[in-house]
Backbone as ProteinMPNN parsed JSONL, in Angstrom:
{"seq_chain_A": "MTQPLVTAEQLAQLLAVGAARAAGQSIDPLPAVRLFTPDAHATWLLAAIDPADGDTAWGLIDLGIGMPALGTVRLSDLAGIVGPLQRPVLRDLYFHAVRPLSEYVVLAERDGSIAD", "coords_chain_A": {"N_chain_A": [[69.36, 189.14, -111.439], [67.469, 189.648, -108.519], [67.497, 192.309, -106.21], [67.891, 192.13, -102.636], [65.247, 192.98, -100.32], [66.023, 194.168, -97.931], [69.242, 194.921, -96.6], [71.823, 193.033, -94.883], [72.894, 194.624, -92.869], [70.899, 196.598, -92.577], [68.799, 194.936, -91.775], [69.74, 194.087, -89.262], [69.663, 196.549, -87.882], [66.894, 197.11, -88.042], [65.847, 194.931, -86.6], [66.987, 195.415, -84.077], [65.721, 197.801, -83.32], [63.126, 196.831, -83.363], [63.252, 194.996, -81.25], [63.64, 196.753, -79.116], [61.225, 198.154, -79.199], [59.486, 196.011, -78.66], [60.2, 195.531, -76.081], [59.0, 197.574, -74.831], [60.107, 200.084, -74.908], [60.042, 203.567, -75.447], [60.735, 204.96, -78.311], [62.102, 206.96, -80.985], [62.944, 206.155, -83.814], [65.381, 206.373, -86.525], [64.347, 205.809, -89.842], [65.297, 202.757, -91.388], [65.303, 201.754, -93.945], [64.116, 202.442, -97.243], [61.531, 201.399, -99.188], [59.981, 200.885, -102.373], [57.519, 201.012, -105.019], [58.264, 201.097, -108.326], [56.434, 201.636, -110.298], [53.934, 202.175, -109.225], [53.627, 204.07, -107.228], [53.778, 203.555, -104.455], [55.2, 203.6, -101.191], [57.374, 202.596, -98.58], [58.675, 203.417, -95.521], [60.688, 201.934, -93.462], [61.218, 201.16, -90.046], [61.48, 199.271, -88.051], [61.565, 195.763, -87.254], [59.63, 193.08, -86.183], [61.026, 191.114, -83.762], [60.07, 188.64, -83.03], [58.976, 187.301, -85.222], [60.548, 188.065, -87.347], [59.704, 189.095, -89.757], [57.536, 190.855, -89.849], [57.301, 194.133, -90.455], [57.562, 197.527, -89.287], [56.565, 200.858, -89.8], [56.391, 203.908, -91.71], [53.849, 204.002, -93.993], [52.962, 204.493, -97.297], [50.635, 204.273, -99.58], [50.185, 205.559, -101.902], [47.789, 206.9, -102.159], [47.257, 209.247, -100.934], [47.089, 209.081, -98.166], [49.17, 208.615, -96.05], [50.436, 206.61, -93.355], [51.391, 205.362, -90.105], [52.182, 201.945, -89.721], [52.047, 198.339, -90.124], [53.694, 195.835, -92.114], [54.29, 192.847, -93.878], [57.438, 191.674, -94.796], [57.673, 189.467, -96.428], [55.273, 189.572, -97.819], [55.606, 191.96, -99.259], [57.651, 191.194, -100.941], [56.365, 189.769, -102.88], [54.802, 191.512, -104.299], [53.857, 193.194, -107.26], [53.802, 195.961, -109.51], [51.567, 197.708, -111.827], [52.99, 197.51, -114.213], [54.322, 195.214, -113.896], [56.579, 195.476, -112.29], [58.686, 194.819, -109.553], [58.66, 195.416, -105.931], [61.149, 197.596, -104.815], [64.303, 198.313, -103.206], [65.4, 201.446, -102.127], [68.397, 202.385, -103.096], [69.838, 204.621, -102.493], [68.823, 205.86, -100.293], [69.081, 207.578, -97.261], [68.262, 208.126, -94.057], [67.281, 211.278, -92.845], [66.008, 212.351, -90.772], [64.177, 211.65, -87.717], [61.656, 209.05, -87.524], [59.173, 210.084, -86.64], [59.184, 212.708, -87.582], [59.163, 212.326, -90.345], [56.596, 211.283, -90.508], [54.959, 213.493, -89.725], [55.522, 215.312, -91.825], [54.686, 213.785, -94.051], [51.957, 213.454, -93.511], [51.156, 216.092, -93.66], [51.767, 216.696, -96.344], [50.535, 214.673, -97.782], [51.897, 212.569, -98.825], [54.971, 210.618, -98.816], [57.796, 212.498, -98.922], [60.628, 212.358, -99.213]], "CA_chain_A": [[69.142, 188.796, -110.037], [66.729, 190.661, -107.787], [68.13, 192.769, -104.976], [67.095, 191.863, -101.431], [64.522, 194.151, -99.843], [66.859, 194.8, -96.908], [70.587, 194.375, -96.471], [72.095, 192.449, -93.561], [73.075, 195.743, -91.931], [69.571, 197.169, -92.332], [68.036, 193.956, -90.997], [70.221, 194.164, -87.876], [69.124, 197.786, -87.315], [65.456, 196.934, -87.91], [65.591, 193.991, -85.502], [67.342, 196.07, -82.814], [64.619, 198.717, -82.998], [61.979, 195.978, -83.05], [63.44, 194.46, -79.896], [63.415, 197.857, -78.179], [59.773, 198.384, -79.175], [58.866, 194.859, -77.994], [60.5, 195.667, -74.655], [58.218, 198.687, -74.305], [60.835, 201.347, -74.931], [59.473, 204.614, -76.285], [61.846, 205.474, -79.111], [61.76, 207.592, -82.256], [64.109, 205.747, -84.59], [65.547, 206.733, -87.924], [64.011, 204.7, -90.737], [66.494, 202.047, -91.848], [65.221, 201.424, -95.366], [62.973, 202.934, -98.021], [61.122, 200.499, -100.262], [59.02, 201.564, -103.236], [57.121, 200.398, -106.283], [58.631, 202.08, -109.343], [55.334, 201.897, -111.219], [52.639, 202.251, -108.547], [53.638, 205.184, -106.278], [53.723, 203.134, -103.055], [56.483, 203.745, -100.502], [57.436, 202.146, -97.196], [59.86, 203.794, -94.743], [60.637, 200.96, -92.374], [62.068, 201.498, -88.911], [61.603, 198.155, -87.112], [61.017, 194.448, -87.586], [59.277, 192.301, -84.998], [62.004, 190.038, -83.593], [59.393, 187.361, -82.806], [58.793, 186.579, -86.491], [61.571, 188.476, -88.302], [59.076, 189.389, -91.036], [56.578, 191.956, -89.728], [58.005, 195.408, -90.35], [56.769, 198.671, -88.831], [57.076, 202.138, -90.264], [55.478, 204.803, -92.402], [53.372, 203.359, -95.213], [52.29, 205.405, -98.215], [50.178, 203.451, -100.703], [49.985, 206.403, -103.071], [46.402, 207.362, -102.235], [47.137, 210.478, -100.165], [46.81, 208.82, -96.751], [50.277, 207.908, -95.4], [50.187, 206.339, -91.939], [52.203, 204.337, -89.464], [51.538, 200.647, -89.759], [52.913, 197.174, -90.291], [53.626, 195.092, -93.361], [55.199, 191.694, -93.869], [58.411, 191.712, -95.883], [57.355, 188.371, -97.349], [54.201, 190.05, -98.695], [56.184, 192.954, -100.166], [58.485, 190.494, -101.926], [55.515, 189.222, -103.919], [54.006, 192.561, -104.939], [54.317, 193.838, -108.487], [52.937, 197.047, -109.942], [50.833, 197.484, -113.071], [53.93, 197.167, -115.281], [54.997, 193.994, -113.421], [57.836, 195.819, -111.625], [58.615, 194.446, -108.137], [59.066, 196.372, -104.91], [62.6, 197.778, -104.811], [64.94, 199.068, -102.121], [66.06, 202.672, -102.576], [69.819, 202.207, -102.805], [70.435, 205.91, -102.124], [68.122, 206.433, -99.139], [69.709, 207.72, -95.949], [67.336, 208.904, -93.238], [67.801, 212.572, -92.396], [65.202, 212.779, -89.624], [63.506, 210.511, -87.079], [60.412, 208.611, -88.144], [58.061, 210.984, -86.286], [59.225, 213.888, -88.464], [58.666, 211.87, -91.643], [55.136, 211.144, -90.382], [54.366, 214.836, -89.737], [55.641, 215.858, -93.181], [53.859, 212.996, -94.963], [50.559, 213.785, -93.245], [50.948, 217.45, -94.176], [51.894, 216.717, -97.805], [49.748, 213.613, -98.397], [52.784, 211.526, -99.333], [56.341, 210.661, -98.326], [58.514, 213.368, -99.867], [62.009, 211.902, -99.499]], "C_chain_A": [[68.461, 189.961, -109.314], [67.469, 191.031, -106.508], [67.267, 192.394, -103.773], [66.382, 193.14, -100.977], [65.282, 194.895, -98.75], [68.228, 194.13, -96.898], [70.751, 193.761, -95.083], [72.246, 193.542, -92.512], [71.734, 196.383, -91.581], [68.717, 196.23, -91.492], [68.45, 193.994, -89.532], [69.662, 195.405, -87.185], [67.625, 197.655, -87.071], [65.101, 196.003, -86.753], [65.917, 194.61, -84.148], [66.237, 197.032, -82.384], [63.361, 197.922, -82.642], [62.061, 195.398, -81.655], [63.182, 195.543, -78.853], [61.917, 198.16, -78.068], [59.057, 197.262, -78.431], [59.08, 194.918, -76.492], [59.783, 196.859, -74.029], [58.939, 200.016, -74.282], [60.146, 202.325, -75.871], [60.628, 205.267, -77.039], [61.303, 206.082, -80.394], [62.933, 207.33, -83.199], [64.196, 206.424, -85.955], [65.058, 205.559, -88.757], [65.3, 204.063, -91.261], [66.493, 201.834, -93.349], [63.977, 202.059, -95.984], [62.736, 201.949, -99.153], [60.067, 201.223, -101.089], [58.659, 200.698, -104.429], [57.416, 201.429, -107.366], [57.485, 202.435, -110.289], [53.968, 201.998, -110.544], [52.579, 203.29, -107.432], [53.454, 204.785, -104.82], [55.128, 203.205, -102.465], [56.345, 203.256, -99.071], [58.749, 202.625, -96.6], [59.839, 202.933, -93.494], [61.659, 201.28, -91.302], [62.292, 200.327, -87.964], [61.066, 196.879, -87.741], [60.778, 193.71, -86.281], [60.268, 191.144, -84.856], [61.358, 188.664, -83.381], [59.217, 186.576, -84.101], [59.818, 186.966, -87.557], [61.02, 188.871, -89.658], [58.147, 190.598, -90.988], [57.327, 193.252, -89.457], [57.025, 196.506, -89.953], [57.408, 199.94, -89.362], [55.977, 202.958, -90.903], [55.135, 204.201, -93.757], [52.575, 204.365, -96.031], [51.906, 204.599, -99.451], [49.834, 204.271, -101.942], [48.576, 206.927, -103.241], [46.16, 208.585, -101.351], [46.865, 210.298, -98.69], [47.962, 208.056, -96.085], [50.007, 207.742, -93.908], [51.196, 205.331, -91.407], [51.452, 203.017, -89.51], [52.555, 199.535, -89.917], [52.661, 196.515, -91.639], [54.62, 193.941, -93.262], [56.148, 191.803, -95.066], [58.122, 190.614, -96.906], [56.219, 188.755, -98.289], [54.744, 191.056, -99.712], [56.989, 192.282, -101.273], [57.662, 189.955, -103.086], [54.691, 190.249, -104.681], [54.666, 193.015, -106.237], [53.306, 194.916, -108.867], [52.279, 196.736, -111.272], [51.732, 197.127, -114.259], [54.786, 195.964, -114.909], [56.371, 194.258, -112.82], [57.709, 195.483, -110.143], [58.931, 195.617, -107.21], [60.59, 196.397, -104.891], [63.049, 198.515, -103.561], [65.611, 200.288, -102.737], [67.524, 202.599, -102.147], [70.475, 203.478, -102.282], [69.778, 206.551, -100.907], [69.003, 206.425, -97.902], [68.794, 208.635, -95.144], [68.008, 210.184, -92.75], [67.016, 213.113, -91.206], [64.589, 211.548, -88.982], [62.154, 210.243, -87.738], [59.26, 209.571, -87.864], [58.03, 212.21, -87.188], [58.79, 213.521, -89.88], [57.142, 211.758, -91.625], [54.458, 212.514, -90.472], [54.386, 215.416, -91.154], [54.75, 215.111, -94.17], [52.374, 213.288, -94.756], [50.231, 215.167, -93.793], [50.865, 217.459, -95.708], [51.053, 215.659, -98.514], [50.584, 212.512, -99.015], [54.163, 211.662, -98.691], [57.168, 211.41, -99.363], [59.916, 212.875, -100.184], [62.331, 210.626, -98.776]], "O_chain_A": [[68.844, 191.118, -109.486], [68.002, 190.165, -105.813], [66.042, 192.347, -103.882], [66.861, 194.247, -101.224], [65.193, 196.119, -98.656], [68.354, 192.932, -97.153], [69.905, 193.955, -94.211], [71.771, 193.393, -91.387], [71.469, 196.675, -90.415], [67.995, 196.674, -90.599], [67.594, 193.938, -88.65], [69.234, 195.331, -86.033], [67.134, 198.044, -86.012], [64.154, 196.267, -86.012], [65.208, 194.366, -83.172], [65.864, 197.068, -81.212], [62.621, 198.295, -81.732], [61.054, 195.317, -80.951], [62.572, 195.275, -77.818], [61.406, 198.394, -76.973], [58.13, 197.517, -77.662], [58.259, 194.426, -75.718], [59.939, 197.126, -72.837], [58.441, 200.98, -73.701], [59.719, 201.951, -76.963], [61.401, 206.034, -76.464], [60.197, 205.766, -80.832], [63.809, 208.179, -83.361], [63.218, 206.97, -86.464], [65.332, 204.411, -88.407], [66.275, 204.76, -91.542], [67.555, 201.744, -93.966], [62.937, 202.193, -95.339], [63.621, 201.695, -99.97], [59.343, 202.074, -100.572], [59.389, 199.778, -104.798], [56.869, 202.531, -107.326], [57.563, 203.434, -111.004], [52.944, 201.915, -111.222], [51.56, 203.381, -106.747], [53.011, 205.607, -104.018], [56.115, 202.911, -103.139], [55.319, 203.476, -98.427], [59.82, 202.287, -97.104], [59.059, 203.179, -92.574], [62.806, 201.623, -91.592], [63.209, 200.377, -87.144], [60.225, 196.914, -88.639], [61.622, 193.717, -85.385], [60.342, 190.285, -85.735], [62.021, 187.639, -83.534], [59.293, 185.347, -84.103], [59.949, 186.271, -88.565], [61.778, 188.975, -90.622], [57.991, 191.294, -91.991], [57.905, 193.448, -88.388], [55.83, 196.432, -90.239], [58.631, 200.08, -89.374], [54.79, 202.732, -90.668], [56.019, 203.924, -94.568], [51.645, 205.002, -95.535], [52.762, 204.279, -100.275], [49.268, 203.754, -102.906], [48.196, 207.353, -104.332], [45.016, 208.926, -101.05], [46.453, 211.243, -98.017], [47.747, 206.946, -95.598], [49.425, 208.621, -93.273], [51.776, 204.552, -92.163], [50.232, 202.981, -89.356], [53.764, 199.76, -89.854], [51.58, 196.62, -92.22], [55.668, 194.066, -92.628], [55.713, 191.998, -96.201], [58.306, 190.813, -98.107], [56.196, 188.313, -99.438], [54.383, 191.01, -100.888], [57.004, 192.753, -102.411], [58.202, 189.708, -104.165], [53.961, 189.897, -105.607], [55.882, 193.196, -106.298], [52.113, 194.798, -108.584], [52.414, 195.628, -111.792], [51.269, 196.502, -115.213], [55.83, 195.717, -115.512], [57.235, 193.381, -112.832], [56.702, 195.836, -109.529], [59.405, 196.666, -107.646], [61.239, 195.353, -104.944], [62.277, 199.244, -102.939], [66.308, 200.179, -103.746], [67.839, 202.737, -100.965], [71.553, 203.419, -101.691], [70.136, 207.666, -100.528], [69.593, 205.406, -97.543], [68.582, 209.79, -95.514], [69.155, 210.168, -92.302], [67.313, 214.192, -90.693], [64.485, 210.504, -89.628], [61.593, 211.103, -88.418], [58.455, 209.844, -88.755], [56.951, 212.701, -87.522], [58.122, 214.312, -90.546], [56.478, 212.097, -92.604], [53.489, 212.676, -91.213], [53.38, 215.948, -91.624], [54.126, 215.731, -95.031], [51.617, 213.362, -95.724], [49.145, 215.383, -94.33], [50.016, 218.132, -96.293], [50.873, 215.736, -99.729], [50.045, 211.614, -99.661], [54.483, 212.692, -98.097], [57.235, 211.015, -100.527], [60.349, 212.969, -101.332], [63.44, 210.108, -98.902]]}, "name": "protein", "num_of_chains": 1, "seq": "MTQPLVTAEQLAQLLAVGAARAAGQSIDPLPAVRLFTPDAHATWLLAAIDPADGDTAWGLIDLGIGMPALGTVRLSDLAGIVGPLQRPVLRDLYFHAVRPLSEYVVLAERDGSIAD"}
């Protein structure tokens, strides 16, 4: 059985941040979840989900090409991605954010990838 990309608790956190962003609040949230491809070096640190569709996530996206950036991705699209060895996108079961998203962005831009 495949693990869900986000847990119910993470989804609640992502939607709450998404609602705050939709309301125009300027916030610097902790990422709620880290998703990755075990065989393609792509990583997503997600901090919000658009409450209007419940699928469009926002966060730091690192596609493994040295250009991490803030952006959006649909969870439904991530669920269908597989890497070159046919491994699906996975949730990092051990990820716990240690800094706000803005600090992850600064470090990723400096290093060319998401370090932790």
